[in-house]
Structure formats: C-alpha cells, structure tokens
MARBA-3410 file (N, C-alpha, C, O; in Angstrom, 1 decimal):
112
-9.7,-12.3,-2.1,-9.7,-11.2,-3.1,-8.2,-10.7,-3.3,-7.4,-10.9,-2.4 ~ -8.0,-10.1,-4.5,-6.7,-9.6,-4.8,-6.6,-8.1,-4.4,-7.6,-7.5,-4.1 ~ -5.4,-7.6,-4.5,-5.2,-6.2,-4.2,-6.0,-5.4,-5.2,-6.7,-4.4,-4.8 ~ -6.0,-5.7,-6.5,-6.8,-5.0,-7.5,-8.3,-5.0,-7.2,-8.9,-4.0,-7.3 ~ -8.8,-6.2,-6.8,-10.2,-6.2,-6.5,-10.6,-5.5,-5.2,-11.6,-4.9,-5.1
-9.6,-5.5,-4.3,-9.8,-4.7,-3.0,-9.9,-3.2,-3.4,-10.7,-2.4,-2.8 ~ -8.9,-2.7,-4.2,-8.9,-1.3,-4.6,-10.3,-1.0,-5.3,-10.9,0.1,-4.9 ~ -10.7,-1.8,-6.2,-12.0,-1.6,-6.9,-13.2,-1.5,-5.9,-14.0,-0.6,-6.0 ~ -13.2,-2.4,-4.9,-14.3,-2.5,-4.0,-14.3,-1.2,-3.1,-15.4,-0.6,-2.9 ~ -13.1,-0.8,-2.6,-13.1,0.4,-1.8,-13.5,1.6,-2.6,-14.2,2.5,-2.1
-13.0,1.7,-3.8,-13.3,2.8,-4.7,-14.8,2.9,-4.9,-15.4,4.0,-4.7 ~ -15.4,1.8,-5.2,-16.9,1.8,-5.4,-17.7,2.1,-4.1,-18.7,2.7,-4.2 ~ -17.1,1.6,-3.0,-17.8,1.9,-1.7,-17.8,3.4,-1.4,-18.7,3.8,-0.6 ~ -16.8,4.1,-1.9,-16.8,5.5,-1.7,-17.5,6.3,-2.8,-17.4,7.5,-2.9 ~ -18.2,5.6,-3.7,-18.9,6.2,-4.9,-17.9,7.0,-5.7,-18.3,8.1,-6.2
-16.7,6.5,-5.9,-15.7,7.2,-6.8,-15.6,6.5,-8.1,-15.7,5.2,-8.2 ~ -15.4,7.2,-9.2,-15.1,6.7,-10.4,-13.5,6.5,-10.5,-12.8,7.0,-9.6 ~ -13.1,5.8,-11.5,-11.6,5.7,-11.6,-11.0,7.0,-11.8,-9.9,7.3,-11.3 ~ -11.7,7.9,-12.5,-11.2,9.3,-12.8,-11.1,10.0,-11.4,-10.1,10.7,-11.2 ~ -12.1,9.9,-10.6,-12.1,10.6,-9.3,-10.9,10.1,-8.5,-10.2,10.9,-7.9
-10.7,8.8,-8.4,-9.6,8.3,-7.7,-8.2,8.7,-8.2,-7.3,9.1,-7.5 ~ -8.1,8.7,-9.5,-6.9,9.2,-10.2,-6.6,10.6,-9.8,-5.4,10.9,-9.5 ~ -7.6,11.4,-9.8,-7.4,12.9,-9.4,-7.0,13.0,-8.0,-6.1,13.8,-7.6 ~ -7.6,12.2,-7.1,-7.3,12.3,-5.7,-5.9,11.8,-5.4,-5.3,12.4,-4.5 ~ -5.4,10.9,-6.2,-4.0,10.4,-6.0,-3.0,11.1,-6.9,-1.8,10.8,-6.7
-3.4,11.9,-7.8,-2.5,12.6,-8.7,-1.8,11.6,-9.6,-0.6,11.7,-9.8 ~ -2.6,10.6,-10.1,-2.0,9.7,-11.0,-3.0,9.6,-12.3,-4.0,10.3,-12.2 ~ -2.6,8.9,-13.3,-3.5,8.9,-14.5,-4.5,7.7,-14.3,-4.2,6.8,-13.5 ~ -5.5,7.8,-15.0,-6.6,6.8,-15.0,-6.1,5.4,-15.4,-6.5,4.4,-14.8 ~ -5.1,5.4,-16.3,-4.5,4.1,-16.7,-3.9,3.4,-15.5,-4.0,2.1,-15.4
-3.3,4.1,-14.6,-2.7,3.4,-13.4,-3.8,2.8,-12.6,-3.6,1.6,-12.2 ~ -4.9,3.5,-12.4,-6.0,2.9,-11.6,-6.5,1.6,-12.3,-6.7,0.6,-11.6 ~ -6.7,1.7,-13.6,-7.2,0.5,-14.4,-6.2,-0.7,-14.2,-6.6,-1.8,-14.0 ~ -4.9,-0.4,-14.3,-3.9,-1.5,-14.2,-3.9,-2.1,-12.8,-3.7,-3.3,-12.7 ~ -4.0,-1.2,-11.8,-4.0,-1.7,-10.4,-5.3,-2.6,-10.2,-5.1,-3.7,-9.7
-6.4,-2.1,-10.6,-7.6,-2.8,-10.4,-7.7,-4.2,-11.2,-8.4,-5.1,-10.8 ~ -7.0,-4.2,-12.3,-6.9,-5.5,-13.1,-5.7,-6.3,-12.7,-5.4,-7.3,-13.4 ~ -5.0,-6.0,-11.6,-3.9,-6.7,-11.2,-2.8,-6.9,-12.2,-2.0,-7.9,-12.2 ~ -2.6,-5.8,-13.1,-1.6,-5.8,-14.1,-0.3,-5.2,-13.5,0.8,-5.6,-13.8 ~ -0.5,-4.2,-12.6,0.6,-3.5,-11.9,0.1,-3.3,-10.5,-1.1,-3.4,-10.2
1.1,-3.0,-9.6,0.7,-2.7,-8.2,1.2,-1.3,-7.9,2.2,-0.8,-8.4 ~ 0.4,-0.6,-7.0,0.8,0.7,-6.7,2.1,0.7,-5.9,2.4,-0.2,-5.1 ~ 2.9,1.8,-6.0,4.2,1.8,-5.2,3.8,2.2,-3.8,2.6,2.4,-3.5 ~ 4.8,2.2,-2.9,4.5,2.5,-1.5,3.8,3.8,-1.3,2.9,3.9,-0.4 ~ 4.2,4.8,-2.0,3.6,6.1,-1.8,2.1,6.1,-2.2,1.3,6.7,-1.6
1.9,5.5,-3.3,0.5,5.4,-3.8,-0.4,4.5,-2.9,-1.6,4.7,-2.7 ~ 0.2,3.4,-2.4,-0.5,2.6,-1.4,-0.9,3.4,-0.2,-2.0,3.3,0.3 ~ 0.0,4.2,0.3,-0.3,5.1,1.4,-1.4,6.0,1.1,-2.3,6.2,1.9 ~ -1.4,6.6,-0.1,-2.4,7.5,-0.5,-3.8,6.8,-0.6,-4.8,7.3,-0.3 ~ -3.7,5.6,-1.2,-5.0,4.8,-1.3,-5.6,4.6,0.1,-6.8,4.7,0.3
-4.7,4.2,1.1,-5.2,3.9,2.4,-5.8,5.2,3.0,-6.8,5.1,3.7 ~ -5.2,6.3,2.8,-5.7,7.6,3.4,-7.0,7.9,2.7,-7.9,8.4,3.4 ~ -7.1,7.8,1.4,-8.3,8.1,0.7,-9.5,7.2,1.1,-10.6,7.7,1.2 ~ -9.2,5.9,1.3,-10.2,5.0,1.6,-10.5,4.8,3.1,-11.5,4.3,3.5 ~ -9.6,5.4,3.9,-9.7,5.2,5.4,-9.6,3.8,5.9,-10.3,3.3,6.7
-8.6,3.1,5.3,-8.3,1.7,5.6,-6.8,1.6,5.9,-6.1,2.5,5.8 ~ -6.4,0.4,6.3,-5.0,0.1,6.5,-4.5,-0.6,5.3,-5.2,-1.1,4.4 ~ -3.2,-0.7,5.2,-2.5,-1.5,4.2,-2.9,-3.0,4.3,-3.1,-3.6,3.3 ~ -3.1,-3.4,5.5,-3.5,-4.8,5.7,-4.8,-5.1,5.0,-5.0,-6.1,4.4 ~ -5.8,-4.1,5.2,-7.1,-4.2,4.6,-7.0,-4.4,3.1,-7.7,-5.2,2.5
-6.1,-3.6,2.5,-6.0,-3.6,1.0,-5.2,-4.8,0.5,-5.6,-5.4,-0.5 ~ -4.2,-5.2,1.2,-3.2,-6.2,0.7,-3.6,-7.6,0.9,-3.3,-8.5,0.1 ~ -4.3,-7.8,2.0,-4.5,-9.2,2.3,-6.0,-9.6,2.2,-6.9,-8.8,2.5 ~ -6.2,-10.9,1.9,-7.6,-11.3,1.7,-8.0,-12.3,2.8,-9.1,-12.9,2.7 ~ -7.2,-12.5,3.7,-7.5,-13.4,4.8,-8.0,-12.6,6.0,-7.7,-11.5,6.2
-8.8,-13.3,6.9,-9.2,-12.6,8.1,-8.0,-12.2,8.9,-6.9,-12.9,8.9 ~ -8.1,-11.1,9.7,-6.9,-10.6,10.4,-6.4,-11.6,11.4,-5.2,-11.6,11.7 ~ -7.3,-12.4,12.0,-6.8,-13.4,12.9,-5.8,-14.4,12.3,-4.9,-14.8,12.9 ~ -6.1,-14.7,11.0,-5.2,-15.6,10.3,-3.9,-15.0,10.0,-2.8,-15.6,10.1 ~ -3.9,-13.7,9.7,-2.7,-13.0,9.4,-1.8,-12.9,10.6,-0.6,-13.1,10.5
-2.4,-12.7,11.8,-1.6,-12.6,13.0,-1.0,-13.9,13.4,0.0,-13.9,14.0 ~ -1.6,-15.0,13.0,-1.0,-16.3,13.2,0.2,-16.5,12.3,1.1,-17.2,12.6 ~ 0.1,-15.9,11.1,1.1,-16.1,10.1,2.3,-15.2,10.3,3.5,-15.6,10.1 ~ 2.0,-13.9,10.6,3.0,-12.9,10.8,3.0,-12.4,12.2,1.9,-12.4,12.8 ~ 4.1,-11.9,12.7,4.1,-11.3,14.0,3.2,-10.1,14.0,3.2,-9.3,13.1
2.6,-9.8,15.1,1.8,-8.6,15.3,2.6,-7.4,15.1,2.2,-6.4,14.6 ~ 3.9,-7.5,15.5,4.8,-6.3,15.4,4.9,-5.9,13.9,4.9,-4.7,13.6 ~ 5.0,-6.8,13.0,5.2,-6.5,11.6,3.9,-5.9,11.0,4.0,-5.0,10.3 ~ 2.8,-6.5,11.4,1.5,-5.9,10.9,1.3,-4.5,11.4,0.9,-3.6,10.7 ~ 1.6,-4.3,12.7,1.5,-3.0,13.3,2.5,-2.0,12.6,2.1,-0.8,12.4
3.7,-2.5,12.3,4.7,-1.6,11.7,4.2,-1.2,10.3,4.4,0.0,9.9 ~ 3.6,-2.1,9.6,3.1,-1.7,8.2,2.1,-0.6,8.3,2.1,0.4,7.6 ~ 1.1,-0.7,9.3,0.1,0.3,9.5,0.7,1.6,9.9,0.3,2.7,9.4 ~ 1.8,1.6,10.7,2.5,2.8,11.1,3.2,3.5,9.9,3.1,4.7,9.8 ~ 3.8,2.7,9.1,4.5,3.3,7.9,3.5,3.9,7.0,3.7,5.0,6.5
2.3,3.3,6.8,1.3,3.8,5.9,0.8,5.1,6.4,0.5,6.0,5.6 ~ 0.7,5.3,7.7,0.1,6.5,8.3,1.1,7.6,8.6,0.7,8.7,9.0 ~ 2.4,7.4,8.5,3.4,8.4,8.8,3.4,9.6,7.8,3.1,9.4,6.6 ~ 3.8,10.7,8.3,3.9,11.9,7.4,4.9,11.6,6.3,5.8,10.9,6.5 ~ 4.7,12.3,5.2,5.5,12.1,4.0,7.0,12.3,4.3,7.8,11.5,3.8
7.3,13.3,5.0,8.8,13.5,5.3,9.4,12.4,6.0,10.5,12.0,5.7 ~ 8.7,11.8,7.0,9.2,10.7,7.8,9.3,9.5,6.9,10.3,8.7,7.0 ~ 8.3,9.3,6.0,8.3,8.1,5.1,9.5,8.2,4.2,10.1,7.2,3.9 ~ 9.8,9.4,3.7,11.0,9.5,2.8,12.3,9.2,3.5,13.2,8.6,2.9 ~ 12.4,9.7,4.8,13.6,9.3,5.6,13.7,7.8,5.8,14.8,7.3,5.7
12.6,7.2,6.1,12.6,5.7,6.3,13.0,5.0,5.0,13.7,4.1,5.0 ~ 12.4,5.5,3.8,12.8,4.9,2.6,14.3,5.0,2.3,14.9,4.0,1.8 ~ 14.9,6.1,2.6,16.3,6.3,2.4,17.1,5.4,3.3,18.1,4.8,2.9 ~ 16.6,5.2,4.5,17.3,4.3,5.5,17.2,2.9,5.0,18.2,2.1,5.1 ~ 16.1,2.5,4.5,15.9,1.1,4.0,16.8,0.8,2.8,17.3,-0.2,2.7
16.9,1.8,2.0,17.8,1.7,0.8,19.2,1.5,1.3,20.0,0.7,0.7 ~ 19.6,2.3,2.3,21.0,2.2,2.8,21.2,0.8,3.4,22.3,0.2,3.1 ~ 20.2,0.2,4.1,20.4,-1.1,4.6,20.5,-2.2,3.5,21.3,-3.1,3.6 ~ 19.7,-2.0,2.4,19.8,-2.9,1.3,21.1,-2.9,0.7,21.7,-3.9,0.3 ~ 21.7,-1.7,0.5,23.0,-1.5,-0.1,24.1,-2.2,0.8,25.0,-2.8,0.3
24.0,-2.0,2.1,24.9,-2.7,3.1,24.8,-4.2,2.9,25.9,-4.9,3.0 ~ 23.6,-4.7,2.8,23.5,-6.2,2.7,24.1,-6.7,1.4,24.8,-7.7,1.4 ~ 23.9,-5.9,0.3,24.5,-6.3,-1.0,26.0,-6.3,-0.9,26.7,-7.2,-1.4 ~ 26.6,-5.3,-0.2,28.0,-5.2,-0.1,28.6,-6.3,0.7,29.7,-6.9,0.4 ~ 27.9,-6.7,1.8,28.4,-7.8,2.7,28.2,-9.1,2.0,29.0,-10.1,2.3
27.3,-9.3,1.1,27.1,-10.5,0.3,28.1,-10.7,-0.8,28.5,-11.8,-1.2 ~ 28.6,-9.5,-1.3,29.4,-9.5,-2.5,30.8,-9.6,-2.2,31.7,-9.6,-3.1
END
C-alpha cells in the first residue's frame, strides 16, 4: 500500500470524511485529496498530526511491509527515532528541525 492509500484507510477506519480530517489537521480538503491520491505528501508536521489523529506511528503510515521486514532493512534505532520524532511536543520538534537545517547547511558548506 502507498502512503495515500494508508491515509485513506486510517481515515475511513475512524469514520472520518475528508472534510473531518481536514478540519482536525487545520488544512484544506484539497490537501487531503492530493495526499490520498499520492499526488503530494504531507510535510513532517502534518505527518505528525496524522499519526496523532489516527493513533498510529509514522512507520504504520509510511511503510507497506511487515515491521519485521523493515527492521531487517533499517536499524531498529532509526525506526524508533522516527516514532519518537513523530510523538515529540511541537516545541521540541521545531528545535530539532532547526538543528537538522543547521546540519544540512554545514554539509553543503563542507562540500562546496
């Protein structure tokens, strides 16, 4: 399954319309439609909000393989870290995002 189909499945399992989900996430219905049709992907903040709304992890939404397969492909530390990022308070998430941007800029400068 794709991210879009996973979003649709979780939304329907919660008996939510696209309008209901859009209101819960404070986005427009067009965004929900585009995500569910795999035309666009939600940004990190919206992904976090989707996980909170659906009561799932980012892993559940993003991946279509059984978790055992994922753990063979990626280290457990990275999978755990993604779940921790998804569930952290907004203020911590924003600080982490700024730090990651700083690291990307440092990498660009060292490559250039």
